[in-house]
PyMOL Python script that loads the backbone (N, CA, C, O; Angstrom):
from pymol import cmd

cmd.read_pdbstr("""\
ATOM      1  N   MET A   1    -104.129 -11.616 -10.367  1.00  0.00           N
ATOM      2  CA  MET A   1    -103.682 -10.720  -9.345  1.00  0.00           C
ATOM      3  C   MET A   1    -102.786  -9.659 -10.038  1.00  0.00           C
ATOM      4  O   MET A   1    -101.903  -9.939 -10.849  1.00  0.00           O
ATOM      5  N   ALA A   2    -103.109  -8.432  -9.633  1.00  0.00           N
ATOM      6  CA  ALA A   2    -102.451  -7.294 -10.206  1.00  0.00           C
ATOM      7  C   ALA A   2    -101.133  -7.031  -9.369  1.00  0.00           C
ATOM      8  O   ALA A   2    -101.117  -7.110  -8.141  1.00  0.00           O
ATOM      9  N   THR A   3    -100.095  -6.732 -10.095  1.00  0.00           N
ATOM     10  CA  THR A   3     -98.895  -6.314  -9.436  1.00  0.00           C
ATOM     11  C   THR A   3     -98.623  -4.858  -9.614  1.00  0.00           C
ATOM     12  O   THR A   3     -99.009  -4.212 -10.588  1.00  0.00           O
ATOM     13  N   ARG A   4     -97.940  -4.384  -8.623  1.00  0.00           N
ATOM     14  CA  ARG A   4     -97.664  -2.945  -8.669  1.00  0.00           C
ATOM     15  C   ARG A   4     -96.327  -2.687  -9.350  1.00  0.00           C
ATOM     16  O   ARG A   4     -95.316  -3.274  -8.966  1.00  0.00           O
ATOM     17  N   ARG A   5     -96.311  -1.869 -10.298  1.00  0.00           N
ATOM     18  CA  ARG A   5     -95.139  -1.512 -11.005  1.00  0.00           C
ATOM     19  C   ARG A   5     -94.609  -0.207 -10.554  1.00  0.00           C
ATOM     20  O   ARG A   5     -95.381   0.742 -10.415  1.00  0.00           O
ATOM     21  N   SER A   6     -93.342  -0.096 -10.314  1.00  0.00           N
ATOM     22  CA  SER A   6     -92.733   1.184  -9.930  1.00  0.00           C
ATOM     23  C   SER A   6     -92.311   1.906 -11.232  1.00  0.00           C
ATOM     24  O   SER A   6     -91.874   1.274 -12.194  1.00  0.00           O
ATOM     25  N   ILE A   7     -92.451   3.202 -11.232  1.00  0.00           N
ATOM     26  CA  ILE A   7     -92.094   3.952 -12.407  1.00  0.00           C
ATOM     27  C   ILE A   7     -90.779   4.624 -11.978  1.00  0.00           C
ATOM     28  O   ILE A   7     -90.662   5.381 -11.014  1.00  0.00           O
ATOM     29  N   VAL A   8     -89.859   4.266 -12.778  1.00  0.00           N
ATOM     30  CA  VAL A   8     -88.495   4.905 -12.564  1.00  0.00           C
ATOM     31  C   VAL A   8     -88.285   5.896 -13.646  1.00  0.00           C
ATOM     32  O   VAL A   8     -88.368   5.583 -14.834  1.00  0.00           O
ATOM     33  N   THR A   9     -88.005   7.126 -13.222  1.00  0.00           N
ATOM     34  CA  THR A   9     -87.679   8.264 -14.138  1.00  0.00           C
ATOM     35  C   THR A   9     -86.156   8.334 -14.126  1.00  0.00           C
ATOM     36  O   THR A   9     -85.503   8.388 -13.084  1.00  0.00           O
ATOM     37  N   PRO A  10     -85.618   8.329 -15.386  1.00  0.00           N
ATOM     38  CA  PRO A  10     -84.190   8.457 -15.517  1.00  0.00           C
ATOM     39  C   PRO A  10     -83.630   9.895 -15.050  1.00  0.00           C
ATOM     40  O   PRO A  10     -84.265  10.930 -15.253  1.00  0.00           O
ATOM     41  N   ALA A  11     -82.509   9.862 -14.472  1.00  0.00           N
ATOM     42  CA  ALA A  11     -81.948  11.105 -14.070  1.00  0.00           C
ATOM     43  C   ALA A  11     -81.643  12.015 -15.289  1.00  0.00           C
ATOM     44  O   ALA A  11     -81.249  11.507 -16.339  1.00  0.00           O
ATOM     45  N   PRO A  12     -81.813  13.299 -15.167  1.00  0.00           N
ATOM     46  CA  PRO A  12     -81.504  14.158 -16.318  1.00  0.00           C
ATOM     47  C   PRO A  12     -80.052  13.902 -16.720  1.00  0.00           C
ATOM     48  O   PRO A  12     -79.170  13.686 -15.889  1.00  0.00           O
ATOM     49  N   ALA A  13     -79.854  13.938 -18.027  1.00  0.00           N
ATOM     50  CA  ALA A  13     -78.487  13.787 -18.585  1.00  0.00           C
ATOM     51  C   ALA A  13     -77.685  15.063 -18.373  1.00  0.00           C
ATOM     52  O   ALA A  13     -78.233  16.161 -18.471  1.00  0.00           O
ATOM     53  N   GLU A  14     -76.430  14.937 -18.093  1.00  0.00           N
ATOM     54  CA  GLU A  14     -75.507  16.017 -17.960  1.00  0.00           C
ATOM     55  C   GLU A  14     -75.357  16.673 -19.360  1.00  0.00           C
ATOM     56  O   GLU A  14     -75.491  15.969 -20.361  1.00  0.00           O
ATOM     57  N   PRO A  15     -75.098  17.921 -19.458  1.00  0.00           N
ATOM     58  CA  PRO A  15     -74.727  18.560 -20.580  1.00  0.00           C
ATOM     59  C   PRO A  15     -73.473  17.965 -21.125  1.00  0.00           C
ATOM     60  O   PRO A  15     -72.590  17.576 -20.361  1.00  0.00           O
ATOM     61  N   ALA A  16     -73.360  17.878 -22.492  1.00  0.00           N
ATOM     62  CA  ALA A  16     -72.220  17.326 -23.110  1.00  0.00           C
ATOM     63  C   ALA A  16     -70.898  18.032 -22.746  1.00  0.00           C
ATOM     64  O   ALA A  16     -69.866  17.384 -22.573  1.00  0.00           O
ATOM     65  N   ALA A  17     -70.946  19.300 -22.638  1.00  0.00           N
ATOM     66  CA  ALA A  17     -69.741  20.114 -22.251  1.00  0.00           C
ATOM     67  C   ALA A  17     -69.232  19.738 -20.815  1.00  0.00           C
ATOM     68  O   ALA A  17     -68.036  19.656 -20.536  1.00  0.00           O
ATOM     69  N   ARG A  18     -70.196  19.530 -19.983  1.00  0.00           N
ATOM     70  CA  ARG A  18     -69.782  19.115 -18.536  1.00  0.00           C
ATOM     71  C   ARG A  18     -69.199  17.745 -18.515  1.00  0.00           C
ATOM     72  O   ARG A  18     -68.208  17.463 -17.842  1.00  0.00           O
ATOM     73  N   ARG A  19     -69.839  16.906 -19.269  1.00  0.00           N
ATOM     74  CA  ARG A  19     -69.421  15.467 -19.306  1.00  0.00           C
ATOM     75  C   ARG A  19     -68.086  15.289 -19.811  1.00  0.00           C
ATOM     76  O   ARG A  19     -67.309  14.506 -19.265  1.00  0.00           O
ATOM     77  N   ALA A  20     -67.743  16.036 -20.918  1.00  0.00           N
ATOM     78  CA  ALA A  20     -66.504  15.942 -21.661  1.00  0.00           C
ATOM     79  C   ALA A  20     -65.388  16.791 -21.160  1.00  0.00           C
ATOM     80  O   ALA A  20     -64.280  16.714 -21.692  1.00  0.00           O
ATOM     81  N   ALA A  21     -65.634  17.640 -20.114  1.00  0.00           N
ATOM     82  CA  ALA A  21     -64.548  18.489 -19.680  1.00  0.00           C
ATOM     83  C   ALA A  21     -63.418  17.743 -18.990  1.00  0.00           C
ATOM     84  O   ALA A  21     -63.622  16.936 -18.083  1.00  0.00           O
ATOM     85  N   PRO A  22     -62.168  18.065 -19.483  1.00  0.00           N
ATOM     86  CA  PRO A  22     -60.951  17.402 -18.815  1.00  0.00           C
ATOM     87  C   PRO A  22     -60.779  17.987 -17.568  1.00  0.00           C
ATOM     88  O   PRO A  22     -61.354  19.039 -17.286  1.00  0.00           O
ATOM     89  N   PRO A  23     -59.947  17.333 -16.690  1.00  0.00           N
ATOM     90  CA  PRO A  23     -59.610  17.918 -15.372  1.00  0.00           C
ATOM     91  C   PRO A  23     -58.861  19.272 -15.592  1.00  0.00           C
ATOM     92  O   PRO A  23     -58.421  19.563 -16.704  1.00  0.00           O
ATOM     93  N   ARG A  24     -58.730  20.067 -14.542  1.00  0.00           N
ATOM     94  CA  ARG A  24     -58.177  21.330 -14.664  1.00  0.00           C
ATOM     95  C   ARG A  24     -56.757  21.312 -15.166  1.00  0.00           C
ATOM     96  O   ARG A  24     -56.447  22.136 -16.026  1.00  0.00           O
ATOM     97  N   ALA A  25     -55.848  20.442 -14.708  1.00  0.00           N
ATOM     98  CA  ALA A  25     -54.487  20.411 -15.133  1.00  0.00           C
ATOM     99  C   ALA A  25     -54.393  19.999 -16.638  1.00  0.00           C
ATOM    100  O   ALA A  25     -53.573  20.506 -17.403  1.00  0.00           O
ATOM    101  N   ALA A  26     -55.201  19.141 -16.966  1.00  0.00           N
ATOM    102  CA  ALA A  26     -55.200  18.733 -18.493  1.00  0.00           C
ATOM    103  C   ALA A  26     -55.762  19.879 -19.278  1.00  0.00           C
ATOM    104  O   ALA A  26     -55.263  20.162 -20.367  1.00  0.00           O
ATOM    105  N   ALA A  27     -56.762  20.547 -18.795  1.00  0.00           N
ATOM    106  CA  ALA A  27     -57.335  21.624 -19.571  1.00  0.00           C
ATOM    107  C   ALA A  27     -56.265  22.761 -19.733  1.00  0.00           C
ATOM    108  O   ALA A  27     -56.217  23.408 -20.779  1.00  0.00           O
ATOM    109  N   ALA A  28     -55.425  22.993 -18.709  1.00  0.00           N
ATOM    110  CA  ALA A  28     -54.492  24.107 -18.761  1.00  0.00           C
ATOM    111  C   ALA A  28     -53.435  23.711 -19.757  1.00  0.00           C
ATOM    112  O   ALA A  28     -53.007  24.540 -20.559  1.00  0.00           O
ATOM    113  N   SER A  29     -53.021  22.527 -19.731  1.00  0.00           N
ATOM    114  CA  SER A  29     -51.912  22.163 -20.761  1.00  0.00           C
ATOM    115  C   SER A  29     -52.510  22.150 -22.171  1.00  0.00           C
ATOM    116  O   SER A  29     -51.872  22.536 -23.150  1.00  0.00           O
ATOM    117  N   THR A  30     -53.748  21.694 -22.228  1.00  0.00           N
ATOM    118  CA  THR A  30     -54.387  21.698 -23.658  1.00  0.00           C
ATOM    119  C   THR A  30     -54.495  23.160 -24.160  1.00  0.00           C
ATOM    120  O   THR A  30     -54.294  23.422 -25.346  1.00  0.00           O
ATOM    121  N   LYS A  31     -54.802  24.071 -23.287  1.00  0.00           N
ATOM    122  CA  LYS A  31     -54.928  25.499 -23.687  1.00  0.00           C
ATOM    123  C   LYS A  31     -53.589  26.001 -24.045  1.00  0.00           C
ATOM    124  O   LYS A  31     -53.467  26.684 -25.062  1.00  0.00           O
ATOM    125  N   ALA A  32     -52.577  25.726 -23.304  1.00  0.00           N
ATOM    126  CA  ALA A  32     -51.175  26.171 -23.674  1.00  0.00           C
ATOM    127  C   ALA A  32     -50.775  25.574 -25.024  1.00  0.00           C
ATOM    128  O   ALA A  32     -50.201  26.262 -25.869  1.00  0.00           O
ATOM    129  N   ALA A  33     -51.076  24.315 -25.216  1.00  0.00           N
ATOM    130  CA  ALA A  33     -50.709  23.708 -26.533  1.00  0.00           C
ATOM    131  C   ALA A  33     -51.394  24.395 -27.597  1.00  0.00           C
ATOM    132  O   ALA A  33     -50.780  24.658 -28.631  1.00  0.00           O
ATOM    133  N   ARG A  34     -52.688  24.737 -27.442  1.00  0.00           N
ATOM    134  CA  ARG A  34     -53.438  25.441 -28.537  1.00  0.00           C
ATOM    135  C   ARG A  34     -52.818  26.808 -28.798  1.00  0.00           C
ATOM    136  O   ARG A  34     -52.739  27.260 -29.941  1.00  0.00           O
ATOM    137  N   GLN A  35     -52.384  27.453 -27.732  1.00  0.00           N
ATOM    138  CA  GLN A  35     -51.802  28.846 -27.906  1.00  0.00           C
ATOM    139  C   GLN A  35     -50.518  28.727 -28.644  1.00  0.00           C
ATOM    140  O   GLN A  35     -50.285  29.470 -29.598  1.00  0.00           O
ATOM    141  N   ILE A  36     -49.666  27.815 -28.240  1.00  0.00           N
ATOM    142  CA  ILE A  36     -48.354  27.608 -28.853  1.00  0.00           C
ATOM    143  C   ILE A  36     -48.587  27.341 -30.416  1.00  0.00           C
ATOM    144  O   ILE A  36     -47.900  27.864 -31.294  1.00  0.00           O
ATOM    145  N   ALA A  37     -49.612  26.487 -30.636  1.00  0.00           N
ATOM    146  CA  ALA A  37     -49.836  26.168 -32.043  1.00  0.00           C
ATOM    147  C   ALA A  37     -50.231  27.387 -32.852  1.00  0.00           C
ATOM    148  O   ALA A  37     -49.965  27.437 -34.053  1.00  0.00           O
ATOM    149  N   ARG A  38     -50.850  28.359 -32.236  1.00  0.00           N
ATOM    150  CA  ARG A  38     -51.201  29.605 -32.925  1.00  0.00           C
ATOM    151  C   ARG A  38     -50.042  30.451 -33.344  1.00  0.00           C
ATOM    152  O   ARG A  38     -50.203  31.317 -34.203  1.00  0.00           O
ATOM    153  N   ILE A  39     -48.883  30.244 -32.782  1.00  0.00           N
ATOM    154  CA  ILE A  39     -47.717  31.066 -33.105  1.00  0.00           C
ATOM    155  C   ILE A  39     -47.007  30.431 -34.342  1.00  0.00           C
ATOM    156  O   ILE A  39     -46.338  29.402 -34.251  1.00  0.00           O
ATOM    157  N   SER A  40     -47.188  31.068 -35.418  1.00  0.00           N
ATOM    158  CA  SER A  40     -46.574  30.514 -36.711  1.00  0.00           C
ATOM    159  C   SER A  40     -45.073  30.812 -36.738  1.00  0.00           C
ATOM    160  O   SER A  40     -44.578  31.674 -36.012  1.00  0.00           O
ATOM    161  N   PRO A  41     -44.365  30.072 -37.598  1.00  0.00           N
ATOM    162  CA  PRO A  41     -42.988  30.372 -37.724  1.00  0.00           C
ATOM    163  C   PRO A  41     -42.864  31.813 -38.209  1.00  0.00           C
ATOM    164  O   PRO A  41     -41.946  32.510 -37.777  1.00  0.00           O
ATOM    165  N   GLU A  42     -43.746  32.289 -39.087  1.00  0.00           N
ATOM    166  CA  GLU A  42     -43.541  33.680 -39.575  1.00  0.00           C
ATOM    167  C   GLU A  42     -43.690  34.717 -38.492  1.00  0.00           C
ATOM    168  O   GLU A  42     -42.946  35.696 -38.425  1.00  0.00           O
ATOM    169  N   ASP A  43     -44.767  34.453 -37.561  1.00  0.00           N
ATOM    170  CA  ASP A  43     -44.838  35.302 -36.341  1.00  0.00           C
ATOM    171  C   ASP A  43     -43.571  35.343 -35.497  1.00  0.00           C
ATOM    172  O   ASP A  43     -43.075  36.404 -35.117  1.00  0.00           O
ATOM    173  N   ARG A  44     -43.059  34.111 -35.214  1.00  0.00           N
ATOM    174  CA  ARG A  44     -41.844  33.969 -34.408  1.00  0.00           C
ATOM    175  C   ARG A  44     -40.683  34.777 -35.082  1.00  0.00           C
ATOM    176  O   ARG A  44     -39.972  35.515 -34.400  1.00  0.00           O
ATOM    177  N   ARG A  45     -40.506  34.629 -36.411  1.00  0.00           N
ATOM    178  CA  ARG A  45     -39.519  35.279 -37.119  1.00  0.00           C
ATOM    179  C   ARG A  45     -39.666  36.838 -37.038  1.00  0.00           C
ATOM    180  O   ARG A  45     -38.690  37.576 -36.901  1.00  0.00           O
ATOM    181  N   ALA A  46     -40.959  37.284 -37.134  1.00  0.00           N
ATOM    182  CA  ALA A  46     -41.150  38.734 -37.063  1.00  0.00           C
ATOM    183  C   ALA A  46     -40.864  39.270 -35.686  1.00  0.00           C
ATOM    184  O   ALA A  46     -40.460  40.418 -35.501  1.00  0.00           O
ATOM    185  N   MET A  47     -41.089  38.392 -34.718  1.00  0.00           N
ATOM    186  CA  MET A  47     -40.739  38.830 -33.298  1.00  0.00           C
ATOM    187  C   MET A  47     -39.334  38.955 -33.102  1.00  0.00           C
ATOM    188  O   MET A  47     -38.856  39.884 -32.451  1.00  0.00           O
ATOM    189  N   ILE A  48     -38.574  37.958 -33.697  1.00  0.00           N
ATOM    190  CA  ILE A  48     -37.067  37.950 -33.625  1.00  0.00           C
ATOM    191  C   ILE A  48     -36.452  39.189 -34.400  1.00  0.00           C
ATOM    192  O   ILE A  48     -35.506  39.834 -33.946  1.00  0.00           O
ATOM    193  N   ALA A  49     -37.031  39.450 -35.536  1.00  0.00           N
ATOM    194  CA  ALA A  49     -36.609  40.580 -36.309  1.00  0.00           C
ATOM    195  C   ALA A  49     -36.748  41.863 -35.588  1.00  0.00           C
ATOM    196  O   ALA A  49     -35.826  42.678 -35.543  1.00  0.00           O
ATOM    197  N   GLU A  50     -37.909  42.049 -35.017  1.00  0.00           N
ATOM    198  CA  GLU A  50     -38.155  43.354 -34.282  1.00  0.00           C
ATOM    199  C   GLU A  50     -37.239  43.436 -33.157  1.00  0.00           C
ATOM    200  O   GLU A  50     -36.693  44.516 -32.936  1.00  0.00           O
ATOM    201  N   SER A  51     -36.981  42.339 -32.349  1.00  0.00           N
ATOM    202  CA  SER A  51     -36.051  42.443 -31.280  1.00  0.00           C
ATOM    203  C   SER A  51     -34.545  42.695 -31.655  1.00  0.00           C
ATOM    204  O   SER A  51     -33.777  43.376 -30.977  1.00  0.00           O
ATOM    205  N   ALA A  52     -34.234  42.066 -32.805  1.00  0.00           N
ATOM    206  CA  ALA A  52     -32.842  42.346 -33.311  1.00  0.00           C
ATOM    207  C   ALA A  52     -32.710  43.771 -33.793  1.00  0.00           C
ATOM    208  O   ALA A  52     -31.662  44.393 -33.616  1.00  0.00           O
ATOM    209  N   TYR A  53     -33.738  44.286 -34.390  1.00  0.00           N
ATOM    210  CA  TYR A  53     -33.734  45.656 -34.830  1.00  0.00           C
ATOM    211  C   TYR A  53     -33.569  46.586 -33.639  1.00  0.00           C
ATOM    212  O   TYR A  53     -32.704  47.460 -33.693  1.00  0.00           O
ATOM    213  N   LEU A  54     -34.344  46.455 -32.566  1.00  0.00           N
ATOM    214  CA  LEU A  54     -34.255  47.229 -31.317  1.00  0.00           C
ATOM    215  C   LEU A  54     -32.920  47.190 -30.675  1.00  0.00           C
ATOM    216  O   LEU A  54     -32.408  48.190 -30.172  1.00  0.00           O
ATOM    217  N   ARG A  55     -32.323  45.934 -30.702  1.00  0.00           N
ATOM    218  CA  ARG A  55     -30.966  45.767 -30.193  1.00  0.00           C
ATOM    219  C   ARG A  55     -29.996  46.666 -31.023  1.00  0.00           C
ATOM    220  O   ARG A  55     -29.185  47.381 -30.435  1.00  0.00           O
ATOM    221  N   ALA A  56     -30.073  46.634 -32.381  1.00  0.00           N
ATOM    222  CA  ALA A  56     -29.267  47.383 -33.271  1.00  0.00           C
ATOM    223  C   ALA A  56     -29.474  48.846 -33.033  1.00  0.00           C
ATOM    224  O   ALA A  56     -28.508  49.607 -32.984  1.00  0.00           O
ATOM    225  N   GLU A  57     -30.697  49.258 -32.884  1.00  0.00           N
ATOM    226  CA  GLU A  57     -31.026  50.603 -32.604  1.00  0.00           C
ATOM    227  C   GLU A  57     -30.381  51.208 -31.272  1.00  0.00           C
ATOM    228  O   GLU A  57     -29.915  52.346 -31.226  1.00  0.00           O
ATOM    229  N   ARG A  58     -30.405  50.403 -30.295  1.00  0.00           N
ATOM    230  CA  ARG A  58     -29.740  50.812 -28.994  1.00  0.00           C
ATOM    231  C   ARG A  58     -28.268  50.970 -29.135  1.00  0.00           C
ATOM    232  O   ARG A  58     -27.659  51.791 -28.447  1.00  0.00           O
ATOM    233  N   ARG A  59     -27.693  50.223 -29.987  1.00  0.00           N
ATOM    234  CA  ARG A  59     -26.215  50.338 -30.339  1.00  0.00           C
ATOM    235  C   ARG A  59     -25.924  51.445 -31.278  1.00  0.00           C
ATOM    236  O   ARG A  59     -24.749  51.683 -31.556  1.00  0.00           O
ATOM    237  N   GLY A  60     -26.933  52.181 -31.821  1.00  0.00           N
ATOM    238  CA  GLY A  60     -26.728  53.186 -32.757  1.00  0.00           C
ATOM    239  C   GLY A  60     -26.446  52.553 -34.161  1.00  0.00           C
ATOM    240  O   GLY A  60     -25.837  53.227 -34.992  1.00  0.00           O
ATOM    241  N   PHE A  61     -26.832  51.381 -34.434  1.00  0.00           N
ATOM    242  CA  PHE A  61     -26.801  50.790 -35.713  1.00  0.00           C
ATOM    243  C   PHE A  61     -25.289  50.535 -36.196  1.00  0.00           C
ATOM    244  O   PHE A  61     -24.981  50.455 -37.385  1.00  0.00           O
ATOM    245  N   ALA A  62     -24.427  50.423 -35.177  1.00  0.00           N
ATOM    246  CA  ALA A  62     -22.904  50.234 -35.528  1.00  0.00           C
ATOM    247  C   ALA A  62     -22.831  48.900 -36.232  1.00  0.00           C
ATOM    248  O   ALA A  62     -23.388  47.904 -35.770  1.00  0.00           O
ATOM    249  N   PRO A  63     -22.118  48.890 -37.384  1.00  0.00           N
ATOM    250  CA  PRO A  63     -22.059  47.629 -38.220  1.00  0.00           C
ATOM    251  C   PRO A  63     -21.159  46.544 -37.502  1.00  0.00           C
ATOM    252  O   PRO A  63     -20.344  46.803 -36.616  1.00  0.00           O
ATOM    253  N   GLY A  64     -21.425  45.306 -38.012  1.00  0.00           N
ATOM    254  CA  GLY A  64     -20.629  44.264 -37.517  1.00  0.00           C
ATOM    255  C   GLY A  64     -21.218  43.382 -36.354  1.00  0.00           C
ATOM    256  O   GLY A  64     -20.561  42.476 -35.840  1.00  0.00           O
ATOM    257  N   HIS A  65     -22.457  43.694 -35.984  1.00  0.00           N
ATOM    258  CA  HIS A  65     -23.030  43.049 -34.853  1.00  0.00           C
ATOM    259  C   HIS A  65     -24.392  42.413 -35.195  1.00  0.00           C
ATOM    260  O   HIS A  65     -25.159  41.998 -34.326  1.00  0.00           O
ATOM    261  N   GLU A  66     -24.634  42.365 -36.481  1.00  0.00           N
ATOM    262  CA  GLU A  66     -25.992  41.832 -37.032  1.00  0.00           C
ATOM    263  C   GLU A  66     -26.233  40.441 -36.575  1.00  0.00           C
ATOM    264  O   GLU A  66     -27.341  40.126 -36.139  1.00  0.00           O
ATOM    265  N   GLU A  67     -25.225  39.564 -36.653  1.00  0.00           N
ATOM    266  CA  GLU A  67     -25.485  38.192 -36.353  1.00  0.00           C
ATOM    267  C   GLU A  67     -25.625  37.966 -34.843  1.00  0.00           C
ATOM    268  O   GLU A  67     -26.425  37.136 -34.413  1.00  0.00           O
ATOM    269  N   ALA A  68     -24.860  38.694 -34.050  1.00  0.00           N
ATOM    270  CA  ALA A  68     -24.994  38.683 -32.591  1.00  0.00           C
ATOM    271  C   ALA A  68     -26.323  39.168 -32.059  1.00  0.00           C
ATOM    272  O   ALA A  68     -26.915  38.632 -31.122  1.00  0.00           O
ATOM    273  N   ASP A  69     -26.755  40.254 -32.748  1.00  0.00           N
ATOM    274  CA  ASP A  69     -28.095  40.761 -32.408  1.00  0.00           C
ATOM    275  C   ASP A  69     -29.213  39.760 -32.703  1.00  0.00           C
ATOM    276  O   ASP A  69     -30.143  39.612 -31.910  1.00  0.00           O
ATOM    277  N   TRP A  70     -29.120  39.068 -33.854  1.00  0.00           N
ATOM    278  CA  TRP A  70     -30.126  38.091 -34.259  1.00  0.00           C
ATOM    279  C   TRP A  70     -30.168  36.915 -33.354  1.00  0.00           C
ATOM    280  O   TRP A  70     -31.239  36.437 -32.982  1.00  0.00           O
ATOM    281  N   LEU A  71     -28.947  36.416 -32.975  1.00  0.00           N
ATOM    282  CA  LEU A  71     -28.961  35.255 -32.071  1.00  0.00           C
ATOM    283  C   LEU A  71     -29.412  35.529 -30.709  1.00  0.00           C
ATOM    284  O   LEU A  71     -30.050  34.691 -30.071  1.00  0.00           O
ATOM    285  N   ALA A  72     -29.071  36.789 -30.198  1.00  0.00           N
ATOM    286  CA  ALA A  72     -29.524  37.158 -28.909  1.00  0.00           C
ATOM    287  C   ALA A  72     -31.061  37.401 -28.925  1.00  0.00           C
ATOM    288  O   ALA A  72     -31.711  37.134 -27.915  1.00  0.00           O
ATOM    289  N   ALA A  73     -31.625  37.868 -29.969  1.00  0.00           N
ATOM    290  CA  ALA A  73     -33.003  38.053 -30.213  1.00  0.00           C
ATOM    291  C   ALA A  73     -33.766  36.780 -30.252  1.00  0.00           C
ATOM    292  O   ALA A  73     -34.860  36.649 -29.703  1.00  0.00           O
ATOM    293  N   GLU A  74     -33.161  35.852 -30.914  1.00  0.00           N
ATOM    294  CA  GLU A  74     -33.767  34.443 -31.001  1.00  0.00           C
ATOM    295  C   GLU A  74     -33.947  33.844 -29.600  1.00  0.00           C
ATOM    296  O   GLU A  74     -35.008  33.350 -29.218  1.00  0.00           O
ATOM    297  N   GLU A  75     -32.812  33.925 -28.853  1.00  0.00           N
ATOM    298  CA  GLU A  75     -32.923  33.342 -27.431  1.00  0.00           C
ATOM    299  C   GLU A  75     -33.890  34.126 -26.610  1.00  0.00           C
ATOM    300  O   GLU A  75     -34.596  33.541 -25.788  1.00  0.00           O
ATOM    301  N   GLU A  76     -33.963  35.423 -26.786  1.00  0.00           N
ATOM    302  CA  GLU A  76     -35.009  36.265 -25.985  1.00  0.00           C
ATOM    303  C   GLU A  76     -36.399  35.844 -26.305  1.00  0.00           C
ATOM    304  O   GLU A  76     -37.221  35.583 -25.427  1.00  0.00           O
ATOM    305  N   VAL A  77     -36.644  35.782 -27.575  1.00  0.00           N
ATOM    306  CA  VAL A  77     -38.041  35.402 -28.067  1.00  0.00           C
ATOM    307  C   VAL A  77     -38.470  33.949 -27.643  1.00  0.00           C
ATOM    308  O   VAL A  77     -39.556  33.684 -27.129  1.00  0.00           O
ATOM    309  N   ASP A  78     -37.476  33.045 -27.927  1.00  0.00           N
ATOM    310  CA  ASP A  78     -37.748  31.681 -27.444  1.00  0.00           C
ATOM    311  C   ASP A  78     -38.045  31.531 -25.979  1.00  0.00           C
ATOM    312  O   ASP A  78     -38.968  30.832 -25.560  1.00  0.00           O
ATOM    313  N   ALA A  79     -37.231  32.209 -25.225  1.00  0.00           N
ATOM    314  CA  ALA A  79     -37.496  32.138 -23.686  1.00  0.00           C
ATOM    315  C   ALA A  79     -38.771  32.792 -23.321  1.00  0.00           C
ATOM    316  O   ALA A  79     -39.462  32.303 -22.427  1.00  0.00           O
ATOM    317  N   LEU A  80     -39.139  33.883 -23.962  1.00  0.00           N
ATOM    318  CA  LEU A  80     -40.421  34.579 -23.798  1.00  0.00           C
ATOM    319  C   LEU A  80     -41.536  33.575 -24.153  1.00  0.00           C
ATOM    320  O   LEU A  80     -42.426  33.390 -23.322  1.00  0.00           O
ATOM    321  N   LEU A  81     -41.551  32.965 -25.236  1.00  0.00           N
ATOM    322  CA  LEU A  81     -42.590  32.099 -25.632  1.00  0.00           C
ATOM    323  C   LEU A  81     -42.603  30.809 -24.737  1.00  0.00           C
ATOM    324  O   LEU A  81     -43.691  30.320 -24.432  1.00  0.00           O
ATOM    325  N   GLU A  82     -41.562  30.305 -24.355  1.00  0.00           N
ATOM    326  CA  GLU A  82     -41.496  29.168 -23.469  1.00  0.00           C
ATOM    327  C   GLU A  82     -42.134  29.626 -22.085  1.00  0.00           C
ATOM    328  O   GLU A  82     -42.960  28.895 -21.540  1.00  0.00           O
ATOM    329  N   HIS A  83     -41.799  30.685 -21.587  1.00  0.00           N
ATOM    330  CA  HIS A  83     -42.314  31.150 -20.351  1.00  0.00           C
ATOM    331  C   HIS A  83     -43.847  31.432 -20.467  1.00  0.00           C
ATOM    332  O   HIS A  83     -44.630  31.065 -19.591  1.00  0.00           O
ATOM    333  N   ARG A  84     -44.183  32.011 -21.437  1.00  0.00           N
ATOM    334  CA  ARG A  84     -45.622  32.459 -21.689  1.00  0.00           C
ATOM    335  C   ARG A  84     -46.466  31.328 -21.899  1.00  0.00           C
ATOM    336  O   ARG A  84     -47.538  31.284 -21.295  1.00  0.00           O
ATOM    337  N   TYR A  85     -46.097  30.311 -22.755  1.00  0.00           N
ATOM    338  CA  TYR A  85     -46.977  29.215 -23.039  1.00  0.00           C
ATOM    339  C   TYR A  85     -46.567  27.831 -22.464  1.00  0.00           C
ATOM    340  O   TYR A  85     -47.222  26.821 -22.724  1.00  0.00           O
ATOM    341  N   GLY A  86     -45.451  27.816 -21.666  1.00  0.00           N
ATOM    342  CA  GLY A  86     -45.125  26.580 -20.922  1.00  0.00           C
ATOM    343  C   GLY A  86     -44.541  25.520 -21.794  1.00  0.00           C
ATOM    344  O   GLY A  86     -44.539  24.361 -21.377  1.00  0.00           O
ATOM    345  N   GLY A  87     -44.042  25.809 -22.975  1.00  0.00           N
ATOM    346  CA  GLY A  87     -43.504  24.840 -23.802  1.00  0.00           C
ATOM    347  C   GLY A  87     -42.504  25.391 -24.770  1.00  0.00           C
ATOM    348  O   GLY A  87     -42.404  26.617 -24.806  1.00  0.00           O
ATOM    349  N   PRO A  88     -41.790  24.710 -25.518  1.00  0.00           N
ATOM    350  CA  PRO A  88     -40.855  25.265 -26.485  1.00  0.00           C
ATOM    351  C   PRO A  88     -41.546  25.929 -27.642  1.00  0.00           C
ATOM    352  O   PRO A  88     -42.649  25.530 -28.015  1.00  0.00           O
ATOM    353  N   ALA A  89     -40.949  26.893 -28.195  1.00  0.00           N
ATOM    354  CA  ALA A  89     -41.482  27.573 -29.367  1.00  0.00           C
ATOM    355  C   ALA A  89     -41.494  26.643 -30.585  1.00  0.00           C
ATOM    356  O   ALA A  89     -40.709  25.696 -30.640  1.00  0.00           O
ATOM    357  N   GLN A  90     -42.361  26.897 -31.549  1.00  0.00           N
ATOM    358  CA  GLN A  90     -42.303  25.998 -32.682  1.00  0.00           C
ATOM    359  C   GLN A  90     -41.689  26.733 -33.829  1.00  0.00           C
ATOM    360  O   GLN A  90     -41.533  26.168 -34.912  1.00  0.00           O
TER     361      GLN A  90
END
""", "prot")
cmd.dss("prot")
cmd.show_as("cartoon", "prot")
cmd.util.cbc("prot")
cmd.orient("prot")
């Protein structure tokens, strides 16, 4: 006696990118982490140096305020990086 066989076709596989995609919140934090990682210590230092220079320029380059300019510039740049990338600067 012959039996009837059903033919089952497998569902098409999802593309690997779709399958491996993290949830939106995780994707956003991963993106921010990658962006923070791209800011090198040399880039951060250059940003601080430029900010300190601009502060000194606004003061007319009066001597005696170099350290205060640098420290204020560090705070400004770190706050900017933290706000921009959602994490502390490296």
